[in-house]
C-alpha positions in Angstrom: 1.6 -6.6 -16.6 3.2 -9.7 -18.0 3.8 -11.9 -15.6 6.3 -15.1 -16.3 6.6 -18.1 -14.1 9.1 -21.3 -14.2 8.2 -24.5 -12.8 11.2 -25.9 -10.6 12.3 -27.5 -8.0 13.9 -25.3 -5.9 12.7 -22.4 -3.2 14.6 -19.7 -5.2 11.6 -19.1 -7.7 9.3 -19.3 -5.0 10.8 -16.0 -2.8 10.0 -14.4 -6.2 6.3 -14.7 -6.2 6.2 -12.4 -3.4 7.2 -9.6 -5.7 5.3 -10.9 -8.5 2.1 -10.5 -6.3 3.5 -7.1 -4.8 3.0 -5.7 -8.3 -0.6 -7.3 -9.1 -3.1 -4.6 -8.4 -6.6 -6.3 -7.2 -9.5 -4.6 -8.5 -12.6 -3.9 -6.3 -13.2 -3.9 -2.8 -15.5 -5.8 -0.1 -18.6 -3.5 -0.4 -18.6 -3.6 -4.1 -22.2 -4.3 -5.4 -22.5 -7.6 -6.9 -22.5 -7.8 -10.8 -25.2 -9.1 -11.9 -24.9 -13.4 -12.0 -24.1 -14.4 -15.7 -26.0 -17.6 -15.0 -27.9 -19.4 -12.9 -27.9 -23.0 -12.2 -30.4 -25.4 -10.4 -29.6 -27.4 -8.2 -31.8 -30.6 -5.6 -28.3 -30.1 -3.4 -26.1 -27.6 -3.1 -22.5 -28.6 -1.5 -20.1 -25.9 -0.4 -16.7 -27.9 -0.1 -15.1 -30.2 -2.0 -13.3 -32.5 0.5 -13.7 -35.6 1.5 -17.1 -34.7 3.1 -18.5 -33.0 0.3 -17.3 -35.7 -2.1 -19.3 -37.7 -0.4 -22.6 -35.9 -0.1 -22.0 -35.2 -4.0 -21.4 -39.4 -4.3 -24.8 -40.5 -2.5 -26.9 -37.5 -4.0 -25.6 -38.9 -6.9 -26.7 -42.6 -6.6 -30.2 -40.9 -4.9 -30.6 -39.3 -8.8 -30.4 -35.5 -7.4 -28.5 -33.0 -9.3 -25.8 -31.9 -7.0 -23.9 -28.5 -7.3 -20.4 -28.9 -5.6 -18.4 -25.8 -5.3 -14.5 -26.0 -4.2 -12.2 -22.9 -3.6 -9.0 -24.9 -5.2 -9.4 -27.4 -8.0 -9.3 -30.2 -6.4 -11.7 -32.5 -5.0 -10.1 -34.7 -1.7 -9.9 -31.9 0.6 -7.6 -33.8 3.1 -6.3 -36.7 0.5 -5.8 -33.9 -1.9 -5.5 -30.5 -2.4 -5.1 -30.2 1.8 -1.7 -32.7 1.2 -2.7 -34.7 3.9 -2.7 -38.5 1.5 -2.4 -40.8 4.9 -5.5 -42.5 5.9 -6.3 -41.6 9.6 -7.8 -45.0 10.7 -8.0 -47.0 13.8 -6.7 -51.3 13.8 -10.3 -52.8 14.7 -12.1 -50.9 12.2 -9.8 -51.1 9.4 -9.5 -55.0 10.3 -13.2 -55.2 10.1 -13.4 -53.2 7.1 -16.3 -51.2 8.4 -16.6 -48.3 6.7 -19.3 -46.2 4.7 -19.6 -47.8 0.8 -17.9 -45.0 -0.9 -15.0 -44.8 1.1 -14.5 -48.5 1.4 -14.6 -47.4 -2.8 -12.0 -44.8 -2.4 -9.6 -47.1 -0.4 -10.4 -49.9 -3.3 -9.9 -47.6 -6.1 -6.6 -46.4 -4.6 -5.4 -49.9 -4.1 -5.9 -50.5 -8.0 -4.3 -47.8 -8.7 -0.6 -48.5 -7.6 -1.1 -52.1 -7.0 -1.3 -52.1 -3.5 -2.6 -49.9 -0.8 0.2 -48.2 0.6 2.2 -47.3 -2.4 4.7 -45.1 -0.1 5.6 -47.7 2.4 4.8 -45.3 5.6 4.3 -46.3 8.8 1.6 -43.9 10.1 -0.9 -45.6 8.5 -1.8 -48.7 6.1 -2.2 -46.3 2.9 0.3 -43.4 2.4 -0.5 -42.2 -1.5 0.1 -39.3 -4.3 -2.2 -35.9 -3.5 -2.8 -35.1 -7.0 -3.8 -39.0 -7.7 -6.8 -38.5 -5.0 -8.3 -36.1 -6.8 -8.3 -37.9 -10.2 -9.6 -41.0 -8.4 -12.2 -39.3 -6.5 -13.9 -37.4 -9.5 -13.7 -40.4 -11.6 -15.7 -41.9 -8.6 -18.1 -38.9 -8.7 -18.9 -39.8 -12.5 -19.3 -43.3 -12.2 -21.8 -42.2 -9.3 -23.8 -40.0 -11.6 -23.7 -43.0 -14.6 -24.9 -45.2 -11.8 -27.6 -43.8 -9.7 -28.7 -41.1 -13.1 -28.2 -38.3 -11.3 -26.7 -35.4 -12.7 -22.9 -33.6 -11.2 -22.0 -30.1 -12.0 -18.6 -29.4 -10.5 -17.6 -25.9 -9.9 -13.7 -25.8 -9.0 -12.1 -22.2 -7.8 -15.4 -21.7 -6.7 -16.2 -19.5 -3.4 -19.9 -18.9 -2.2 -19.8 -14.8 -1.4 -23.6 -14.3 -0.5 -27.0 -15.9 0.5 -30.5 -15.0 0.2 -32.3 -15.9 2.5 -36.2 -15.9 3.3 -38.0 -12.9 5.2 -38.8 -15.3 7.8 -35.1 -16.2 8.1 -35.7 -19.7 7.7 -34.9 -20.6 4.2 -32.0 -20.5 1.8 -33.8 -19.4 -1.4 -30.4 -19.0 -3.6 -26.5 -18.9 -3.3 -24.0 -16.4 -5.5 -20.5 -17.2 -6.1 -17.8 -16.4 -7.7 -15.7 -18.5 -10.2 -12.4 -17.2 -11.0 -9.9 -18.1 -14.1 -6.3 -16.6 -14.9 -6.4 -13.4 -16.4 -5.1 -12.7 -19.6 -1.1 -12.8 -19.2 -1.6 -13.6 -15.7 0.5 -16.9 -14.0 -1.7 -19.9 -14.1 -3.9 -20.9 -11.1 -1.8 -22.5 -8.3 1.4 -20.4 -9.0 0.4 -18.0 -6.1 0.0 -19.1 -2.9 -3.6 -18.9 -0.9 -2.7 -16.2 1.0 -2.1 -14.0 -2.2 -4.9 -14.8 -4.0 -8.0 -15.2 -1.6 -9.0 -12.2 -1.0 -9.0 -11.6 -4.7 -10.9 -14.7 -5.1 -13.6 -13.1 -3.0 -14.7 -9.6 -4.8 -16.6 -9.2 -7.4 -14.6 -7.3 -10.1 -11.9 -8.6 -12.5 -8.4 -8.1 -11.8 -5.4 -8.3 -13.3 -4.8 -12.1 -11.5 -8.4 -13.6 -12.4 -11.4 -12.9 -14.5 -14.5 -13.8 -12.3 -17.8 -15.4 -13.5 -20.8 -14.7 -10.9 -23.2 -17.5 -10.7 -26.3 -17.9 -9.0 -27.9 -21.2 -7.5 -31.4 -21.7 -7.0 -33.5 -24.7 -6.4 -34.6 -27.2 -9.1 -38.1 -28.2 -7.8 -40.2 -25.0 -7.2 -43.5 -26.5 -5.9 -44.5 -27.9 -2.7 -44.3 -26.2 1.2 -41.5 -27.9 2.6 -37.8 -27.3 1.3 -37.0 -27.3 -2.0 -33.5 -27.6 -2.3 -30.9 -28.4 0.6 -27.4 -26.5 1.0 -24.7 -28.3 2.6 -21.9 -26.9 4.6 -19.2 -29.3 3.9 -16.3 -26.2 3.9 -13.2 -27.1 5.9 -13.4 -23.8 8.7 -17.7 -23.9 8.4 -18.2 -20.8 5.9 -21.7 -21.3 5.4 -22.9 -21.6 9.1 -20.6 -17.9 9.9 -21.9 -16.3 6.4 -25.7 -17.6 7.7 -25.1 -16.4 10.8 -26.3 -19.7 12.7 -25.2 -20.2 16.3 -21.9 -22.3 16.7 -18.9 -22.9 18.6 -15.0 -21.9 18.0 -11.8 -23.1 20.0 -12.0 -24.0 23.4 -15.6 -24.8 25.3 -15.9 -23.9 29.1 -15.4 -26.9 31.7 -18.3 -28.3 32.7 -19.5 -31.7 33.2 -19.6 -32.6 29.7 -16.4 -31.4 29.3 -13.9 -32.0 32.3 -10.9 -32.3 31.0 -11.4 -28.6 28.9 -8.4 -26.3 29.7 -10.4 -23.3 30.5 -12.9 -22.2 33.0 -14.3 -19.7 30.6 -15.0 -20.1 26.6 -12.0 -19.4 24.5 -12.9 -18.9 20.7 -9.0 -17.9 19.9 -7.5 -21.3 20.3 -8.5 -24.1 18.2 -6.4 -26.6 16.7 -3.3 -25.9 14.4 -3.6 -25.6 10.2 -0.7 -27.4 8.5 0.4 -26.3 5.2 2.0 -29.4 3.9 4.6 -30.1 1.1 6.6 -33.4 -0.4 10.1 -33.7 -0.2 12.0 -36.2 -2.4 15.2 -38.3 -1.1 18.1 -37.9 -3.4 21.6 -39.7 -3.8 23.6 -36.9 -4.0 23.5 -34.0 -1.3 21.4 -30.7 -2.9 21.5 -26.5 -3.0 19.5 -25.4 -0.4 18.4 -21.6 -0.1 17.7 -20.4 3.4 14.4 -19.0 3.3 14.7 -14.9 3.7 12.6 -15.3 6.7 14.1 -18.7 7.9 15.6 -17.0 11.6 11.9 -15.9 12.6 10.4 -19.3 12.4 13.7 -21.4 13.4 13.1 -21.0 17.0 9.9 -23.0 17.2 11.1 -26.2 15.2 11.5 -29.8 16.7 11.6 -33.2 16.8 9.1 -32.8 19.9 10.4 -36.0 21.7 13.9 -38.3 22.2 12.4 -41.5 20.4 11.4 -39.2 17.2 14.6 -37.3 17.2 15.6 -39.2 13.7 15.4 -37.7 10.1 15.0 -41.1 8.7 11.5 -42.0 11.1 10.3 -38.5 10.3 10.7 -39.2 6.6 8.9 -42.5 6.4 6.6 -41.8 9.0 4.1 -40.1 5.9 6.1 -41.4 3.1 3.7 -41.1 0.2 5.8 -42.8 -2.4 8.4 -45.5 -2.6 9.3 -47.1 -5.7 12.5 -49.2 -3.5 11.9 -51.1 -0.4 14.5 -49.9 1.9 16.6 -51.8 4.4 14.3 -52.5 7.4 15.6 -50.1 10.3 14.7 -49.7 14.4 14.4 -46.7 16.2 12.3 -45.5 19.3 10.7 -48.7 19.1 9.8 -48.5 15.5 10.4 -50.2 12.5 10.3 -48.9 9.4 12.1 -49.2 5.8 14.8 -47.1 5.8 14.7 -44.1 2.4 15.8 -45.0 -0.8 16.5 -42.4 -3.2 13.6 -41.3 -5.2 11.5 -41.5 -2.2 8.5 -38.9 -1.8 7.7 -38.0 1.8 4.3 -35.4 2.9 5.3 -33.4 6.1 2.9 -32.5 8.7 4.7 -32.3 12.2 2.9 -30.8 15.2 6.3 -29.2 16.2 7.3 -28.3 12.2 4.9 -27.6 9.4 1.8 -26.4 12.4 0.9 -23.4 12.9 -0.6 -22.5 15.8 -1.7 -19.0 16.6 -4.4 -18.7 19.7 -4.8 -15.2 20.6 -7.3 -12.3 19.5 -4.2 -10.7 17.6 -3.0 -13.5 15.1 -6.4 -16.7 15.3 -6.9 -17.8 11.8 -10.6 -18.4 12.0 -12.3 -15.1 12.9 -15.0 -15.5 15.6 -18.3 -13.7 14.6 -17.2 -10.5 16.6 -14.2 -10.4 14.4 -16.2 -11.0 11.7 -18.4 -8.0 12.6 -16.2 -5.9 12.6 -14.2 -6.3 9.8 -17.8 -6.0 7.8 -18.0 -9.4 6.8 -21.7 -10.3 8.0 -23.0 -7.1 5.9 -24.8 -7.8 2.3 -21.3 -8.0 -0.4 -18.9 -7.8 2.6 -18.0 -12.0 2.9 -14.5 -12.4 2.3 -13.9 -16.1 3.3 -13.8 -15.2 7.1 -10.3 -15.7 7.5 -7.1 -13.9 8.8 -5.1 -13.5 5.5 -1.6 -12.5 7.2 -2.0 -15.6 9.1 -2.2 -17.9 6.3 1.0 -16.1 5.1 2.5 -16.9 8.0 1.4 -20.5 8.2 3.3 -20.8 4.3 6.5 -18.8 5.7 6.4 -21.4 8.8 5.7 -24.5 6.4 9.1 -23.3 4.2 10.9 -22.8 6.8 10.8 -26.0 8.4 11.8 -27.6 5.1 14.6 -25.7 5.6 15.1 -26.7 9.2 15.1 -30.5 8.5 17.4 -30.5 5.9 19.9 -28.0 7.2 18.7 -27.2 10.7 21.0 -27.6 13.7 19.1 -26.6 16.2 15.6 -28.2 18.4 13.5 -26.3 20.6 12.8 -29.0 22.6 15.7 -31.2 23.0 18.3 -28.6 22.9 21.4 -29.0 20.9 23.4 -31.9 19.6 20.2 -33.4 18.6 19.2 -32.2 15.0 21.7 -32.9 11.9 22.1 -31.6 8.4 20.4 -33.8 5.7 20.9 -32.3 2.5 20.2 -35.5 0.0 16.9 -34.0 -0.1 14.9 -31.5 -2.6 11.8 -29.8 -1.8 9.1 -30.6 -4.6 7.5 -27.9 -6.6 5.4 -27.3 -10.1 2.3 -27.8 -11.6 2.9 -31.1 -11.9 4.1 -32.0 -8.4 2.4 -33.8 -6.1 0.8 -30.9 -4.5 -0.1 -29.5 -8.0 1.1 -25.8 -7.2 4.2 -23.6 -8.5 5.1 -22.9 -4.7 5.3 -26.6 -3.6 2.9 -25.9 -0.5 -0.3 -27.7 -0.5 -3.2 -25.5 -2.4 -5.0 -25.1 1.2 -4.1 -25.8 4.6 -4.6 -29.1 6.5 -7.5 -27.7 8.6 -8.3 -29.5 11.9 -11.3 -27.7 13.7 -13.2 -25.0 12.2 -16.6 -23.7 14.0 -19.0 -25.9 15.2 -22.4 -25.7 14.9 -24.8 -25.7 18.2 -27.8 -28.3 17.0 -31.6 -27.1 18.3 -32.4 -27.4 21.8 -33.0 -31.1 22.1 -34.0 -33.8 24.8 -31.7 -33.8 27.6 -29.7 -30.4 26.2 -32.2 -27.5 26.0 -29.1 -25.0 25.1 -28.7 -26.8 21.8 -27.6 -30.3 20.7 -23.6 -31.2 20.9 -21.4 -33.9 21.0 -19.2 -33.6 24.2 -16.2 -34.9 26.1 -17.8 -38.0 27.9 -19.8 -39.2 25.1 -16.9 -40.4 23.2 -13.6 -40.8 25.5 -12.3 -43.7 27.2 -10.8 -41.4 30.2 -10.8 -42.5 33.8 -12.6 -39.8 35.0 -12.2 -41.4 38.9 -8.7 -40.0 38.5 -7.8 -37.8 41.1 -7.0 -34.6 38.4 -10.9 -34.8 38.2 -11.9 -35.1 42.0 -9.5 -32.1 42.9 -9.9 -29.5 40.2 -14.1 -30.3 39.2 -16.4 -28.6 41.9 -18.1 -31.2 44.0 -21.6 -30.8 41.9 -19.8 -31.0 38.6 -18.3 -34.2 39.7 -21.7 -35.5 40.7 -23.0 -34.3 37.5 -20.0 -36.1 35.8 -20.4 -39.4 37.6 -24.3 -39.3 37.4 -23.6 -38.7 33.4 -21.8 -41.7 33.3 -24.0 -44.2 35.3 -26.6 -44.8 33.3 -29.3 -46.6 35.3 -28.0 -45.6 38.5 -27.7 -41.4 37.3 -30.9 -40.5 39.8 -29.3 -42.0 42.6 -26.3 -40.2 42.3 -28.1 -36.6 41.8 -29.8 -37.7 45.0 -26.7 -38.4 46.8 -27.9 -41.6 47.3 -25.2 -43.1 45.7 -21.5 -42.0 46.2 -19.5 -41.5 43.0 -17.2 -43.5 44.1 -19.3 -46.2 44.1 -20.4 -45.7 40.3 -19.8 -48.1 38.0 -18.8 -46.2 35.1 -19.9 -46.7 31.1 -17.2 -48.4 29.0 -18.9 -47.2 25.4 -19.7 -44.2 23.8 -23.3 -42.5 24.4 -25.6 -44.3 22.0 -27.5 -41.8 20.1 -31.3 -42.7 18.6 -30.6 -40.8 15.6 -27.3 -41.9 14.7 -26.7 -41.5 10.8 -23.1 -42.3 10.4 -20.1 -43.5 12.4 -16.3 -42.9 13.5 -13.4 -44.2 15.5 -10.4 -42.1 16.3 -8.7 -41.1 19.3 -8.7 -37.7 20.9 -5.9 -36.2 18.9 -4.4 -32.6 20.0 -2.0 -30.0 18.4 -2.8 -27.4 20.7 -2.7 -23.8 19.7 0.6 -21.7 21.4 0.3 -19.7 24.9 2.1 -16.3 23.6 1.6 -14.3 19.8 2.9 -15.0 17.8 3.4 -19.1 17.5 7.3 -18.7 16.8 8.1 -16.6 19.7 11.3 -17.8 21.2 10.3 -19.9 24.6 6.8 -20.5 23.1 4.7 -23.2 24.9 1.6 -25.3 23.9 -1.5 -23.9 25.8 -1.7 -25.5 29.5 -4.0 -28.0 30.1 -5.2 -28.6 26.3 -3.9 -32.1 26.0 -5.5 -32.9 29.2 -8.7 -34.2 27.0 -6.3 -36.0 24.6 -6.3 -40.0 24.8 -8.5 -42.6 23.5 -12.2 -42.7 22.4 -14.8 -45.5 22.1 -16.5 -46.0 18.5 -18.8 -43.2 18.1 -21.5 -42.3 16.1 -22.8 -38.9 14.0 -26.3 -38.0 15.7 -28.3 -36.1 13.3 -29.4 -33.5 15.5 -25.2 -32.6 15.4 -26.0 -31.9 11.4 -28.9 -29.9 12.0 -28.2 -25.6 12.6 -30.4 -23.5 14.3 -32.7 -21.2 12.0 -32.0 -22.5 8.8 -34.0 -25.3 8.0 -32.4 -26.2 4.5 -29.0 -26.5 5.9 -27.5 -29.4 6.9 -23.9 -29.6 8.3 -21.3 -32.7 6.6 -17.9 -31.8 7.9 -15.7 -31.2 10.7 -18.5 -28.2 11.6 -20.8 -30.9 13.3 -22.1 -29.9 16.7 -19.2 -31.0 18.3 -17.1 -29.6 21.5 -13.8 -28.6 20.9 -12.2 -32.1 22.5 -14.9 -34.2 21.0 -13.7 -32.6 17.2 -10.4 -33.8 18.2 -11.6 -37.5 17.4 -14.2 -36.3 14.8 -12.2 -35.1 12.0 -10.6 -37.8 10.4 -10.7 -39.1 6.7 -13.6 -42.2 7.5 -15.6 -39.7 9.6 -15.4 -37.5 7.0 -16.7 -39.4 4.3 -19.2 -40.5 6.7 -20.6 -37.1 7.7 -21.1 -36.6 4.4 -22.6 -39.8 2.9 -25.0 -39.1 5.8 -25.9 -35.1 4.5 -26.2 -36.7 0.9 -28.7 -39.3 1.9 -30.9 -37.0 4.6 -31.0 -34.5 1.8 -32.3 -36.4 -0.6 -34.9 -38.5 1.5 -35.8 -34.9 2.9 -36.4 -33.6 -0.7 -38.6 -36.7 -1.9 -40.6 -37.1 1.7 -41.4 -33.2 1.2 -40.2 -33.4 5.0 -37.5 -31.1 6.9 -34.5 -32.8 8.6 -35.5 -31.4 12.1 -38.7 -32.9 11.6 -36.9 -36.4 11.8 -35.8 -35.6 15.1 -37.9 -32.9 16.9 -40.1 -35.6 18.7 -37.4 -37.3 20.6 -37.1 -39.5 22.8 -40.7 -40.5 21.4 -40.3 -43.0 18.1 -39.6 -40.9 15.3 -41.1 -43.6 12.2 -39.5 -41.5 9.6 -36.3 -41.1 11.1 -36.3 -45.1 11.6 -36.6 -45.4 7.7 -34.1 -42.9 7.0 -31.5 -45.2 9.1 -33.1 -48.2 7.2 -32.2 -46.7 4.0 -28.3 -45.9 5.0 -28.3 -49.3 6.2 -29.4 -50.8 3.2 -27.3 -48.5 0.9 -24.2 -49.9 2.7 -23.8 -46.6 5.5 -23.7 -47.9 8.9 -25.2 -46.1 11.6 -23.8 -48.1 14.3 -21.0 -50.5 14.9 -21.9 -54.1 15.4 -23.5 -55.2 19.0 -24.3 -51.3 19.7 -26.7 -51.7 22.7 -27.3 -50.0 25.8 -27.2 -53.3 27.0 -23.5 -54.1 25.8 -21.6 -51.6 28.4 -18.5 -53.4 27.2 -16.6 -51.8 24.4 -12.8 -52.8 25.2 -12.5 -54.9 22.0 -12.7 -51.8 20.2 -9.3 -50.3 20.5 
């Protein structure tokens, strides 16, 4: 079959892609025996996922002189800022003002500024830096080339590549090799990025060639072979925690049960089906004249969901400029709802990422995107050769349809699910940007991969104070006032006393013994200080909650009750090494959003600078462990006793410009109110 495509700027051609896909026969099945690898590749560090955390891991590994293999399901580096389209840097004002970031993140910001002549070529107001996703990939690719040259390392970059199988040693402690599938367009097939992710993801994980793709089967193996310590490290920097699921190490997904550590949890029991929503972003351009707008055939299914959400946000120009990523001409200053912004002018390009818009927020076992361990077992994905990425393809497809429908609502819709009639007005002087040279780099115009706010999160190894496995919890970072009446009434008395004791510092023993009333406790006004901190982050606890009913677009649907309770400001926080070390496997590190955090803490540990800091730590830890013939868990297994090699690692991170603590971090400094 010969497939032809046309790159254009309109939605009509996109709907035809569904027909193309339905005619393409996908060969092979989940359980098809693997073909023999076409090639074996030696690595010191295998990084799975080319997002910001994966790029940061590679960056530090290369500067340390390591051979780094970097795989990515798309063909772009950068994750959030490129393939996922969220090219608006989420930063806190104080940290930004002090420029207190990892060296690689600072270099990224500097290169963005050099590229455009300014840090904010989009003149957006959500951030100090909004830019084009396609440029982010090019900037990061050059950064890694320069790091390779400077550190005399070696980068082996594998785009369009997924991990299919892991070979784990008989004792279950080491990953000895990893099998990957790299795909390229088959003869007469459309080019990559013609079809949406839901249309190709299952094919990408099959060993056999198809009418869409030819496959190259790769085997990644350690570069070194001598010594008793792990010879190489695998870093899971994927967006959903693919490798921790495939390796079957303990992890959490979705809501954690309410406890004194997670007192704002919306449920008294765990709910793995309610992680934060995911988003297919897209770009739209303001035009001088009205443009023809084509209603998607599925629009009426999703239209009951869309809304400006709040009266103070009910303004098209405000929403358009919020994440404007390109603005060649500066518009007139405009005020609306307490926000001042420069009005849009023809040629401006906006990236859309809106909660009651292109966010897709499933929250039940019927439609959750990221499969739980039980669902993976029932679908055969934990069997040899059965791994298919761990995502529900149907939900990906619906997220794509929802995003396309949201664009139509923005420009032609007249309803608002939260604010009622008479609020939404059409604005047809806009066009949806599509094509391989468009900002998203896809024929269909949607981001190559959805923006993932939350994935699987490891449960670290049993540790001092956390015998059930190390986790960074809500109370470790939140500024919330837990003397609030809600907590006094909602939490059982024993749980509330534990909560106040956990925040009481030196008075904790007296609180637990009942010698001091919880009402008399001076609450901590800083985040938890971790002795094994290897990175930093700072952002608000920001929620995009799952919806109550299935499907999310059900008319009259509501957000899951209580999910926003934990939202709010957070203190500057640290990345504990124990949160990056999974149970069971000694040469696996987690470098992205899948570190060991709770559901509420993860809502802050997910933004751009954190991802980079976590990746920088992963790259440094892996290189340090190889050099010193020590496994990462051995750096922290004697805490709270002194760990000399841990201190050497922290000195190395600081020397390299990767801070492990904010200025004046000390157990004696209880006042962090200036860090807002």
